[in-house]
C-alpha positions, 0 to 999 in steps of 0.5 A: 499500499505504501508503495501504491501511495507513493506512485500515485502521488507522483503520478498526480504531480506529473499529471498536473505539470510538475517537474520532479526534482532531487536536492542534496540531503546533506547541506551546510547551512539549514533554516534555523527553527527554535524547536527543531534539532538537526542532525549534524555530520563532519560535512554539515547537517542532513536537512529536516526539509529540502525547502532551501534548495527547492526554493533555489530552484524556484528562483532559477525559473522552475515554476512547478516542482516537487520532490519526495525525500527522506528528511531528518530531525534529531531526538524525534521519536514517538508513534507519530515521529521518526527521526528519519521520515519521508517528506513530500514537498511542492512549489508553485510559482505565482500562487498562494497558500489558498492554492496549495489548499486546492492541491491538497484536496486534489491530490489526497482524493487522487490517492484515495481514489486509486486505492479504492476509497473514493470520498469515504475513508475509515481511520481508527474506526471513524468514518472521513468524508473527503468530499471538497471543499474542506473545512477552514478555521483560523488559528484566531478562531480555534484558540477562541473557541477551545483554548482555555488561554487567549491566543496572545496569552499562549504566545507571551508564555511560550504554550501555543504548542501546549494549547494546540496539542491539549486543547485545539487538536483534540477538538477538530472534527474527526469526520472532516479534514481541516485547514488551520490558517492565518498563523501569527506573525511571530510564527510565520517562519519562512512565510509571507504576512498578510497585506490586509492583516500584518499580525497574521501570515499566510500559513495553513496546517492540514489535519485528517482524522486527527493527524497533522499532515502538512505545513504550508504558506505563502513564501517570503521573498524578501531577503532582508526580512528572511535574514532577520527571521533567521537571525532571531530564531537563532538568538531564541535557540542560544538563549535555550542552550541550543546550537546556533546554525549557519545562514545560507548566504546563497539561499538568502541572495536567491530570494532577490530573484524568487517570484511570488510562490507558495510551497508545502511540507506534506508527511508521506509516512502519516498520509499512509497511516491514514489510509491504512488505518495505522495507529503507529508510524512504525507500522508503515515503514520497513524498518524503525531506527530500533530494528537496525 
């Protein structure tokens, strides 16, 4: 089933006119994020995502690209996490995050259809209706509806992730996919801010059956702003006793030529879990770290 799902994903994007690309797993400078630790080697870092190199390809003139590759995060292990996992990423020039929502709907429905599931699947004994359009809720709306503390309080006390895991994600409908969108600007990462609401970023995450499957955004293309955000993330890492990561000057310089774009990181292992009805990520990979 895993093989069929990956083949179906590949067929979908090729059929949509995307170019499949390959970029290095070992890179000299990653995108620093305060909560993500990388696996370092004598020659650099195993990437947590191929995004920096893929965006350089966008800047070089390739407008629709996708990649299925291995990615790595140090210390990540649990029933939904592996230190080495499979990620699907795709990017579109002259597009925004709303276009990626439509891509997600079309791609997952295509894969489910090829598996014979149609518009209805089951996960953990629950029926999930894939009929589009899928539900959309903003982060602000989700906190107002489900969190015991306000969004602002959660951000100021560094409890955003805690509130998400304990109070917000469990309240999403199991029966329908949901896009959680418009993240606070402080959590924009590499995302563009909304023109009409600059305190929010054009970013979304996709949840189906309680699983977080994807993280997407309209891309930031301002090199000075991106360099400042990287510096801020490294400062936060240093304050928490974590390693500062070098910044990729080649990536920053490439942003000068990058068109308005949107990109997404999508968890292949979790999609297989969803469609196979598996409760643990261990059940959908050939080898876990403990088996090696």
